[in-house]
Backbone of each chain as ProteinMPNN parsed JSONL, in Angstrom:
{"seq_chain_A": "XXXXXXXXXXXXXXXXXXXXXXXXXXXXXXXXXXXXXXXXXXXXXXXXXXXXXXXXXXXXXXXXXXXXXXXXXXXXXXXXXXXXXXXXXXXX", "coords_chain_A": {"N_chain_A": [[107.368, 3.723, 182.747], [106.105, 4.635, 179.631], [103.232, 2.754, 178.606], [101.316, 1.246, 176.53], [98.095, 0.178, 176.055], [95.876, -2.073, 174.823], [92.729, -3.248, 174.084], [90.265, -5.823, 173.501], [87.305, -6.859, 174.527], [84.56, -8.812, 175.048], [82.295, -8.718, 176.244], [79.959, -6.326, 177.149], [79.723, -5.219, 179.893], [82.335, -6.101, 180.904], [84.203, -4.964, 179.495], [83.543, -2.264, 179.986], [84.542, -2.293, 182.896], [87.091, -3.012, 182.592], [87.717, -0.507, 181.158], [87.186, 1.575, 183.068], [89.034, 0.597, 184.84], [91.58, 1.066, 183.95], [91.438, 3.857, 183.429], [92.159, 4.82, 185.944], [95.035, 4.408, 185.957], [95.793, 5.83, 183.68], [95.833, 7.56, 180.485], [92.908, 7.528, 178.173], [93.204, 6.936, 174.871], [92.125, 6.101, 172.505], [89.282, 4.366, 171.565], [89.441, 1.914, 172.704], [92.067, 1.978, 173.676], [94.542, 2.424, 175.58], [97.086, 4.92, 177.127], [99.49, 4.407, 179.421], [101.509, 5.481, 182.36], [103.802, 3.492, 183.672], [105.401, 1.997, 186.357], [107.619, -0.78, 187.013], [106.528, -2.244, 188.823], [103.868, -1.299, 188.997], [103.035, -2.226, 186.398], [103.134, -5.079, 186.692], [101.14, -5.349, 188.696], [98.839, -4.2, 187.209], [98.685, -6.124, 185.049], [98.017, -8.609, 186.531], [95.48, -7.592, 187.835], [93.81, -7.037, 185.559], [93.962, -9.402, 184.285], [92.142, -10.877, 185.848], [89.816, -9.662, 185.659], [88.859, -9.98, 182.939], [87.832, -12.443, 180.333], [89.518, -15.066, 179.651], [89.305, -16.767, 177.334], [87.717, -15.478, 175.593], [88.404, -12.765, 175.47], [90.993, -9.973, 174.751], [93.926, -8.521, 175.506], [96.497, -6.26, 175.013], [99.678, -5.531, 175.725], [101.974, -2.85, 175.433], [105.403, -1.953, 176.081], [106.796, 1.416, 176.008], [109.819, 2.629, 175.202], [111.697, 5.776, 175.508], [112.761, 6.366, 173.219], [110.993, 4.908, 171.494], [108.674, 6.439, 172.11], [109.201, 8.831, 170.733], [109.081, 8.273, 168.185], [106.15, 7.948, 167.702], [103.414, 8.24, 165.837], [100.643, 10.071, 164.905], [97.794, 10.126, 163.121], [95.151, 12.417, 162.243], [92.822, 12.798, 164.798], [93.855, 13.344, 168.298], [96.635, 13.245, 170.407], [100.208, 12.679, 171.553], [100.682, 11.019, 174.475], [102.172, 12.91, 177.071], [104.616, 12.353, 179.122], [104.941, 13.099, 182.699], [107.608, 15.481, 183.737], [110.444, 14.035, 184.97], [112.097, 14.712, 188.286], [115.185, 14.598, 189.577], [115.768, 14.387, 192.85], [117.462, 15.274, 195.58]], "CA_chain_A": [[107.393, 3.687, 181.471], [104.952, 4.559, 178.894], [102.69, 1.505, 178.369], [100.165, 1.275, 175.62], [97.167, -1.339, 176.515], [94.617, -2.184, 173.976], [91.935, -4.643, 174.509], [89.1, -6.457, 172.607], [86.665, -7.416, 175.259], [83.477, -9.129, 174.14], [81.039, -8.393, 176.829], [80.053, -4.699, 177.49], [80.004, -4.911, 181.407], [83.523, -6.279, 181.324], [84.716, -3.982, 178.935], [83.594, -1.078, 180.932], [85.123, -2.672, 183.932], [88.525, -2.686, 182.177], [87.956, 0.861, 180.906], [87.232, 2.09, 184.126], [90.228, 0.24, 185.704], [92.523, 1.685, 183.28], [91.08, 5.11, 184.035], [93.205, 4.952, 187.321], [96.297, 4.328, 185.569], [96.484, 6.491, 182.461], [94.631, 8.106, 179.586], [92.111, 6.967, 177.255], [93.881, 7.529, 173.78], [91.309, 5.627, 171.646], [88.007, 3.81, 172.377], [89.825, 0.499, 173.411], [93.582, 1.804, 173.885], [95.079, 3.48, 176.915], [98.606, 4.877, 177.394], [99.599, 4.635, 180.987], [103.013, 5.754, 182.599], [103.679, 2.343, 184.729], [106.594, 1.456, 186.945], [107.603, -2.29, 186.806], [105.634, -3.117, 189.911], [102.536, -1.179, 188.675], [102.753, -2.936, 185.307], [102.703, -6.31, 187.161], [99.987, -5.118, 189.16], [97.752, -4.098, 186.123], [98.525, -7.317, 184.372], [97.402, -9.268, 187.53], [94.119, -7.173, 188.113], [93.14, -7.243, 184.36], [93.859, -10.936, 184.137], [90.937, -11.082, 186.812], [88.667, -8.963, 184.778], [88.442, -10.626, 181.565], [87.586, -14.013, 180.182], [90.941, -15.428, 178.693], [88.946, -17.429, 176.296], [87.124, -14.765, 174.483], [88.829, -11.461, 175.516], [92.438, -9.862, 174.458], [94.249, -7.494, 176.009], [97.86, -6.408, 174.524], [100.227, -4.645, 176.56], [103.401, -2.512, 175.023], [106.08, -0.975, 176.805], [107.554, 2.175, 174.955], [110.8, 3.727, 175.763], [111.831, 7.291, 174.978], [112.794, 6.148, 171.528], [109.682, 4.642, 171.074], [107.926, 7.547, 172.172], [109.865, 9.885, 169.749], [108.469, 7.639, 167.028], [104.817, 7.787, 167.93], [102.951, 9.14, 164.881], [99.228, 10.128, 164.76], [97.168, 10.866, 162.049], [93.752, 12.649, 162.589], [92.588, 13.214, 166.214], [94.864, 12.733, 169.121], [98.152, 13.623, 170.738], [100.826, 11.844, 172.408], [100.534, 11.34, 176.002], [103.198, 13.527, 177.504], [104.882, 11.845, 180.686], [105.516, 14.398, 183.566], [108.91, 15.435, 183.497], [110.979, 13.545, 186.254], [112.919, 15.472, 188.685], [116.158, 13.959, 190.352], [115.781, 14.773, 194.111], [118.274, 15.02, 196.768]], "C_chain_A": [[106.243, 3.935, 180.751], [104.449, 3.215, 178.405], [101.413, 1.707, 177.571], [99.334, 0.059, 176.037], [96.293, -1.139, 175.698], [93.944, -3.439, 173.999], [90.547, -4.705, 173.42], [88.415, -7.3, 173.651], [85.02, -7.681, 174.999], [82.006, -8.569, 174.948], [81.038, -6.819, 177.457], [80.527, -4.396, 179.042], [81.69, -5.091, 181.493], [84.131, -5.404, 180.718], [84.909, -2.551, 179.603], [84.356, -1.239, 182.104], [86.726, -2.254, 183.6], [89.021, -1.332, 181.822], [88.378, 1.734, 182.162], [88.535, 1.931, 185.207], [91.324, 1.066, 185.136], [92.654, 3.15, 183.497], [92.048, 5.932, 184.913], [94.251, 5.147, 187.069], [96.9, 5.24, 184.299], [95.275, 7.208, 181.648], [94.098, 7.347, 178.566], [92.403, 7.374, 175.821], [92.776, 7.311, 172.558], [90.341, 4.948, 172.309], [88.697, 2.548, 173.148], [91.48, 0.608, 173.81], [93.709, 3.084, 175.024], [96.638, 3.715, 176.718], [98.694, 5.148, 178.912], [101.152, 4.757, 181.419], [102.969, 4.534, 184.142], [105.074, 2.126, 184.915], [106.598, -0.1, 186.579], [106.366, -2.841, 187.581], [104.214, -2.803, 189.419], [102.256, -1.87, 187.374], [102.211, -4.517, 185.684], [101.275, -6.272, 187.812], [98.767, -5.252, 188.325], [97.602, -5.415, 185.42], [97.455, -8.305, 185.265], [96.024, -8.98, 187.544], [93.315, -7.407, 186.809], [92.878, -8.621, 184.154], [92.583, -11.46, 184.829], [89.717, -10.704, 186.128], [87.921, -9.556, 183.803], [88.29, -12.003, 181.433], [88.727, -14.32, 179.23], [90.533, -16.17, 177.635], [88.446, -16.716, 175.134], [87.792, -13.333, 174.126], [90.415, -11.393, 175.364], [92.784, -8.601, 174.852], [96.026, -7.334, 175.718], [98.448, -5.172, 175.098], [101.75, -4.098, 175.739], [103.992, -1.698, 175.754], [107.061, 0.051, 175.904], [108.579, 3.049, 175.814], [110.775, 4.993, 175.132], [112.051, 7.095, 173.674], [111.67, 5.621, 170.823], [108.716, 5.649, 170.962], [108.184, 8.592, 171.095], [109.187, 9.385, 168.322], [107.09, 7.508, 166.638], [104.382, 8.71, 166.567], [101.428, 8.957, 164.761], [98.717, 10.96, 163.638], [95.771, 11.132, 162.426], [93.826, 13.242, 163.914], [93.762, 12.804, 167.143], [96.287, 13.622, 169.368], [98.952, 12.73, 171.496], [100.992, 12.031, 173.934], [101.854, 11.894, 176.551], [103.567, 13.046, 179.045], [105.418, 13.128, 181.555], [107.035, 14.202, 183.636], [109.563, 14.837, 184.823], [112.06, 14.364, 186.818], [113.719, 14.448, 189.711], [116.069, 14.735, 191.629], [116.684, 14.415, 195.208], [119.631, 14.452, 196.364]], "O_chain_A": [[105.227, 3.432, 181.231], [105.254, 2.526, 177.779], [100.501, 2.368, 178.066], [99.897, -0.993, 176.339], [95.778, -0.021, 175.689], [94.51, -4.531, 173.942], [90.038, -3.795, 172.765], [88.832, -8.453, 173.765], [84.299, -6.712, 174.761], [80.976, -8.148, 174.422], [81.953, -6.296, 178.094], [81.408, -3.606, 179.38], [82.319, -4.245, 182.128], [84.863, -4.794, 181.498], [85.939, -1.893, 179.743], [84.944, -0.209, 182.433], [87.394, -1.408, 184.195], [90.168, -0.918, 181.99], [89.419, 2.369, 182.33], [88.934, 2.728, 186.056], [91.976, 1.764, 185.913], [93.745, 3.677, 183.716], [92.533, 7.058, 184.802], [94.821, 6.017, 187.729], [98.086, 5.353, 183.99], [94.118, 7.376, 182.034], [94.81, 6.487, 178.046], [91.717, 8.343, 175.496], [92.568, 8.212, 171.745], [90.402, 4.852, 173.534], [88.325, 2.332, 174.301], [92.12, -0.378, 174.176], [93.173, 4.181, 175.181], [97.36, 2.847, 176.228], [98.033, 6.007, 179.495], [101.98, 4.105, 180.783], [102.374, 4.664, 185.212], [105.882, 2.059, 183.988], [105.682, -0.601, 185.927], [105.489, -3.604, 187.175], [103.378, -3.705, 189.361], [101.063, -2.137, 187.23], [101.226, -5.066, 185.191], [100.387, -7.061, 187.49], [97.868, -6.071, 188.515], [96.465, -5.831, 185.193], [96.36, -8.685, 184.848], [95.25, -9.907, 187.307], [92.209, -7.937, 186.907], [91.753, -9.038, 183.881], [92.018, -12.448, 184.361], [88.72, -11.423, 186.072], [86.696, -9.665, 183.75], [88.597, -12.747, 182.365], [88.79, -13.811, 178.111], [91.424, -16.333, 176.802], [88.604, -17.083, 173.97], [87.807, -12.807, 173.013], [91.132, -12.341, 175.685], [92.069, -7.63, 174.604], [96.785, -8.197, 176.16], [97.946, -4.05, 175.031], [102.589, -4.958, 175.472], [103.39, -0.712, 176.18], [107.961, -0.404, 175.197], [108.355, 3.843, 176.727], [109.922, 5.284, 174.293], [111.388, 7.807, 172.919], [111.446, 5.891, 169.644], [108.006, 5.798, 169.967], [107.208, 9.177, 170.627], [108.827, 10.204, 167.477], [106.75, 7.074, 165.537], [104.967, 9.762, 166.309], [100.956, 7.841, 164.542], [99.058, 12.093, 163.297], [95.129, 10.203, 162.915], [94.698, 14.058, 164.214], [94.578, 11.969, 166.751], [96.8, 14.453, 168.618], [98.317, 11.918, 172.169], [101.381, 13.066, 174.475], [102.769, 11.083, 176.408], [102.865, 13.351, 180.01], [106.184, 13.984, 181.113], [107.619, 13.119, 183.609], [109.064, 15.291, 185.853], [112.942, 14.763, 186.057], [113.147, 13.671, 190.476], [116.336, 15.926, 191.468], [116.637, 13.294, 195.714], [120.463, 14.17, 197.226]]}, "seq_chain_B": "XXXXXXXXXXXXXXXXXXXXXXXXXXXXXXXXXXXXXXXXXXXXXXXXXXXXXXXXXXXXXXXXXXXXXXXXXXXXXXXXXXXXXXXXXXXX", "coords_chain_B": {"N_chain_B": [[110.782, -2.829, 160.881], [108.959, -3.72, 163.664], [105.646, -2.44, 163.693], [102.916, -1.01, 165.232], [99.723, -0.428, 164.68], [97.01, 1.482, 165.611], [93.141, 2.232, 165.478], [90.481, 4.386, 165.467], [87.928, 4.896, 163.759], [85.167, 6.3, 162.565], [83.171, 6.185, 160.487], [81.733, 3.38, 159.094], [82.285, 2.211, 156.582], [84.728, 3.609, 155.837], [86.247, 2.74, 158.134], [86.502, 0.032, 157.314], [87.976, 0.19, 154.881], [90.3, 1.477, 155.826], [91.11, -1.051, 157.332], [91.214, -3.118, 155.357], [93.018, -2.137, 153.814], [95.419, -2.287, 155.733], [95.753, -4.967, 155.837], [97.082, -5.707, 154.01], [99.787, -5.119, 154.567], [100.19, -6.169, 157.005], [99.281, -7.9, 160.101], [96.34, -8.579, 161.702], [95.701, -8.03, 164.818], [94.105, -7.187, 166.901], [90.549, -6.071, 166.903], [90.723, -3.549, 166.065], [93.2, -3.102, 165.533], [96.729, -3.443, 164.241], [99.59, -5.293, 163.691], [102.375, -4.518, 161.943], [105.311, -5.154, 159.849], [107.168, -2.891, 159.003], [109.458, -1.015, 156.636], [111.209, 2.124, 156.928], [110.535, 3.469, 154.881], [108.347, 2.258, 153.801], [106.783, 2.687, 155.987], [106.315, 5.513, 155.731], [104.941, 5.552, 153.718], [102.474, 4.012, 154.281], [101.553, 5.816, 156.292], [101.152, 7.96, 154.499], [99.247, 7.085, 152.87], [96.904, 6.363, 154.58], [96.391, 8.643, 155.785], [94.92, 9.825, 153.609], [92.751, 8.323, 153.48], [91.32, 8.511, 155.721], [89.152, 10.749, 157.824], [90.183, 13.341, 159.09], [89.21, 14.978, 160.834], [87.55, 13.482, 162.501], [88.412, 10.879, 162.712], [91.018, 8.662, 164.399], [94.274, 7.707, 164.248], [96.712, 5.676, 165.354], [100.435, 5.206, 165.295], [102.778, 3.151, 166.419], [106.556, 2.275, 166.865], [108.27, -0.505, 167.323], [111.035, -1.617, 168.689], [113.351, -4.398, 169.043], [113.773, -4.559, 171.491], [111.451, -3.515, 172.718], [109.639, -5.529, 171.78], [110.208, -7.783, 172.849], [109.003, -7.254, 175.2], [106.431, -7.131, 175.087], [103.303, -8.008, 176.442], [100.532, -10.3, 176.733], [97.329, -10.684, 177.49], [94.814, -13.257, 177.828], [93.303, -13.843, 174.681], [95.324, -14.451, 171.747], [98.652, -13.74, 170.144], [102.247, -12.667, 169.948], [103.087, -10.988, 167.206], [105.455, -12.723, 165.174], [108.377, -11.878, 163.746], [109.791, -12.43, 160.406], [112.627, -14.253, 160.511], [115.554, -12.332, 159.517], [118.175, -12.891, 157.276], [121.352, -12.393, 156.397], [122.536, -11.769, 153.616], [125.77, -12.616, 151.443]], "CA_chain_B": [[110.543, -2.605, 162.33], [107.498, -4.022, 163.883], [104.756, -1.218, 163.877], [101.602, -1.183, 165.969], [98.775, 0.671, 164.234], [95.431, 1.306, 166.262], [92.571, 3.242, 164.698], [89.339, 4.786, 165.723], [87.326, 5.555, 162.463], [83.966, 6.701, 162.85], [82.421, 5.723, 159.64], [82.033, 1.853, 158.755], [83.0, 2.281, 155.246], [86.127, 3.963, 156.088], [87.01, 1.691, 158.847], [86.794, -1.171, 156.346], [88.967, 0.663, 153.891], [91.507, 1.079, 156.756], [91.286, -2.474, 157.854], [91.523, -3.837, 154.15], [94.406, -1.614, 153.679], [96.355, -2.614, 156.569], [95.739, -6.309, 155.643], [98.223, -5.711, 152.759], [100.79, -4.839, 155.322], [100.622, -6.935, 158.336], [98.414, -8.978, 160.945], [95.081, -7.895, 162.529], [95.954, -8.698, 166.079], [92.635, -6.947, 167.425], [89.571, -5.601, 165.985], [91.08, -1.984, 165.473], [94.728, -3.067, 165.929], [97.53, -4.24, 163.452], [101.026, -5.313, 163.776], [103.013, -4.777, 160.713], [106.629, -5.093, 159.728], [107.453, -1.925, 157.986], [110.849, -0.386, 156.683], [111.018, 3.297, 156.896], [109.915, 3.76, 153.397], [106.853, 1.647, 153.914], [105.888, 3.28, 157.26], [105.97, 6.867, 155.175], [103.955, 5.346, 152.552], [101.405, 3.91, 155.011], [100.857, 7.086, 156.792], [100.254, 8.898, 153.655], [97.947, 6.462, 152.424], [96.046, 6.231, 155.52], [95.816, 10.013, 156.08], [94.203, 9.997, 152.524], [91.627, 7.324, 153.58], [90.613, 8.842, 157.034], [88.522, 12.203, 158.223], [91.157, 13.804, 160.279], [88.391, 15.664, 161.911], [86.788, 12.516, 163.385], [89.13, 9.556, 163.108], [92.239, 8.719, 164.918], [95.038, 6.423, 163.789], [97.92, 5.783, 166.09], [101.473, 4.256, 165.036], [104.197, 3.121, 167.191], [107.349, 1.876, 166.174], [108.713, -1.31, 168.129], [112.31, -2.403, 168.533], [113.425, -5.635, 169.534], [113.68, -4.617, 173.152], [110.098, -3.313, 173.135], [108.948, -6.795, 171.211], [110.241, -8.635, 174.094], [108.165, -6.663, 176.576], [105.023, -7.115, 174.868], [102.492, -8.862, 177.112], [99.31, -10.555, 176.007], [96.437, -11.281, 178.369], [93.726, -13.76, 177.108], [93.448, -14.253, 173.4], [96.211, -13.671, 170.715], [100.142, -14.122, 170.552], [102.992, -11.738, 169.562], [103.638, -11.263, 165.627], [106.626, -13.148, 165.084], [109.009, -11.354, 162.468], [110.698, -13.49, 159.761], [114.183, -14.224, 160.825], [116.422, -11.738, 158.61], [119.102, -13.535, 156.822], [122.368, -11.457, 156.028], [123.172, -12.486, 152.548], [126.518, -12.57, 150.75]], "C_chain_B": [[109.117, -2.914, 162.669], [106.53, -2.617, 164.38], [103.15, -1.431, 164.186], [100.68, -0.008, 165.489], [97.429, 0.402, 164.717], [94.641, 2.322, 165.604], [91.297, 3.062, 165.269], [88.659, 5.449, 164.489], [85.878, 5.437, 162.534], [82.866, 5.788, 161.897], [82.641, 4.13, 158.965], [82.733, 1.73, 157.601], [84.211, 2.441, 155.213], [86.929, 2.898, 156.715], [87.462, 0.496, 157.849], [87.719, -1.084, 155.609], [90.19, 0.645, 154.779], [92.125, -0.197, 156.768], [91.715, -3.175, 156.588], [92.852, -3.377, 153.691], [95.568, -2.24, 154.387], [96.706, -4.17, 156.411], [96.703, -6.575, 154.614], [99.537, -5.44, 153.53], [101.118, -5.594, 156.658], [99.404, -7.869, 158.84], [97.5, -8.127, 161.615], [95.144, -8.689, 163.837], [94.753, -8.347, 167.187], [91.779, -6.263, 166.534], [90.008, -4.243, 165.429], [92.716, -2.066, 165.603], [95.638, -3.994, 165.072], [98.899, -4.142, 163.953], [101.725, -5.475, 162.446], [104.56, -4.633, 160.664], [106.937, -4.295, 158.767], [108.936, -1.404, 157.766], [110.29, 0.801, 156.77], [110.201, 4.019, 155.83], [108.488, 3.365, 153.577], [106.1, 2.238, 154.908], [105.372, 4.634, 156.459], [104.786, 6.513, 154.453], [102.427, 4.778, 153.547], [100.581, 5.135, 155.638], [100.203, 8.299, 155.786], [99.354, 8.416, 152.999], [96.826, 6.375, 153.319], [95.438, 7.614, 155.773], [94.866, 10.464, 154.733], [92.7, 9.29, 152.82], [90.589, 7.881, 154.852], [90.067, 10.284, 156.935], [89.557, 12.508, 159.051], [90.34, 14.567, 161.467], [87.807, 14.738, 163.104], [87.535, 11.119, 163.72], [90.403, 9.888, 163.726], [93.076, 7.428, 164.582], [96.436, 6.717, 164.609], [99.06, 4.717, 165.793], [102.625, 4.248, 165.909], [105.012, 1.993, 166.418], [107.887, 0.886, 167.346], [109.926, -1.987, 168.04], [112.185, -3.654, 169.099], [113.387, -5.58, 170.895], [112.071, -4.303, 173.484], [109.176, -4.573, 172.639], [108.974, -7.661, 172.43], [109.553, -8.449, 175.337], [106.701, -6.707, 176.257], [104.503, -8.26, 175.694], [100.939, -9.131, 176.731], [98.659, -11.344, 177.093], [95.205, -12.115, 177.435], [94.17, -14.153, 175.469], [94.7, -13.673, 172.77], [97.714, -14.091, 171.275], [100.706, -12.813, 169.852], [103.246, -11.971, 168.08], [105.086, -11.587, 165.719], [107.173, -12.448, 163.662], [109.671, -12.37, 161.901], [112.137, -13.235, 160.309], [114.859, -13.321, 159.563], [117.708, -12.615, 158.452], [120.407, -12.49, 156.093], [123.056, -12.25, 154.853], [124.504, -11.908, 151.779], [127.42, -11.082, 151.227]], "O_chain_B": [[108.185, -2.424, 162.032], [106.809, -1.928, 165.361], [102.351, -1.955, 163.41], [100.849, 1.16, 165.838], [96.766, -0.588, 164.407], [95.24, 3.29, 165.135], [90.88, 1.945, 165.578], [88.923, 6.634, 164.29], [85.427, 4.292, 162.562], [82.022, 4.99, 162.306], [83.687, 3.827, 158.392], [83.808, 1.131, 157.614], [84.931, 1.611, 154.657], [87.888, 2.294, 156.235], [88.629, 0.139, 157.684], [88.454, -2.061, 155.464], [91.086, -0.156, 154.516], [93.259, -0.482, 156.385], [92.688, -3.912, 156.748], [93.695, -4.151, 153.237], [96.553, -2.663, 153.782], [97.791, -4.605, 156.796], [97.086, -7.729, 154.418], [100.516, -5.631, 152.808], [102.21, -5.559, 157.226], [98.679, -8.481, 158.056], [97.847, -7.035, 162.067], [94.705, -9.835, 163.93], [94.502, -9.074, 168.148], [92.209, -5.872, 165.449], [89.602, -3.897, 164.319], [93.374, -1.039, 165.77], [95.424, -5.206, 165.104], [99.346, -3.15, 164.528], [101.645, -6.559, 161.868], [105.053, -3.923, 161.54], [107.031, -4.764, 157.633], [109.641, -1.373, 158.775], [109.062, 0.879, 156.728], [109.401, 4.944, 155.973], [107.568, 4.178, 153.487], [104.879, 2.339, 154.795], [104.169, 4.894, 156.484], [103.73, 7.133, 154.579], [101.357, 5.338, 153.309], [99.378, 5.375, 155.537], [99.319, 9.133, 155.983], [98.547, 9.174, 152.46], [95.716, 6.307, 152.791], [94.23, 7.781, 155.945], [94.114, 11.43, 154.862], [91.657, 9.766, 152.372], [89.372, 7.698, 154.902], [90.483, 11.003, 156.027], [89.77, 11.634, 159.891], [90.683, 14.72, 162.64], [87.631, 15.075, 164.275], [87.329, 10.421, 164.712], [90.899, 11.015, 163.697], [92.606, 6.292, 164.641], [97.095, 7.754, 164.521], [98.824, 3.521, 165.967], [103.342, 5.232, 166.097], [104.564, 1.126, 165.668], [107.974, 1.448, 168.438], [109.953, -2.981, 167.314], [111.131, -4.046, 169.599], [112.964, -6.557, 171.513], [111.531, -4.836, 174.453], [108.025, -4.638, 173.071], [107.977, -8.169, 172.941], [109.501, -9.228, 176.29], [105.85, -6.357, 177.075], [105.09, -9.342, 175.71], [100.205, -8.182, 176.452], [99.135, -12.368, 177.583], [94.747, -11.583, 176.424], [95.241, -14.683, 175.173], [95.136, -12.583, 173.14], [97.981, -14.58, 172.373], [99.968, -12.005, 169.29], [103.601, -13.092, 167.715], [105.872, -10.82, 166.276], [106.498, -12.472, 162.632], [110.169, -13.236, 162.621], [112.638, -12.125, 160.485], [114.564, -13.794, 158.466], [118.262, -13.033, 159.468], [120.054, -11.837, 155.111], [123.901, -13.133, 155.004], [124.417, -10.726, 151.447], [128.407, -10.726, 150.584]]}, "name": "protein", "num_of_chains": 2, "seq": "XXXXXXXXXXXXXXXXXXXXXXXXXXXXXXXXXXXXXXXXXXXXXXXXXXXXXXXXXXXXXXXXXXXXXXXXXXXXXXXXXXXXXXXXXXXXXXXXXXXXXXXXXXXXXXXXXXXXXXXXXXXXXXXXXXXXXXXXXXXXXXXXXXXXXXXXXXXXXXXXXXXXXXXXXXXXXXXXXXXXXXXX"}
């Protein structure tokens, strides 16, 4: 499922770590916003790993799961486009 | 419907204008992220007004409509909480 992850991370080094980590899971659609196609298991892993990277007292990470209905309603003004999910093929 | 609006606006003055505009519609949950409860008409108005505030060549504004199912799946790490929508009362 497409998952939007936005973050406010105070310390530059930590913010870079979060950014680099998320590059492994999806596309950076804005400076501190990623869109990632995550299974439920991957989503749990990402939450666990990011929780270890940030300082829970000062930093904020927000994750939103977007179903196909929500994806159809994404509206973009200015630069950028919607992350297109790979078409899923039912095999066998 | 709860609507997430995130923005990357290059020029400080314009970014402040967008931020102040959105304060009139919802809560600032991260530095450049708002959660607003918008009717379809309000959503159209917000898109039209923000399109006039930004420079479409350099700036990016992303809008996501979140239904109750999506709201239930919001996950927050570190600081912050989910914007709670006012309970709707069916009258008469």
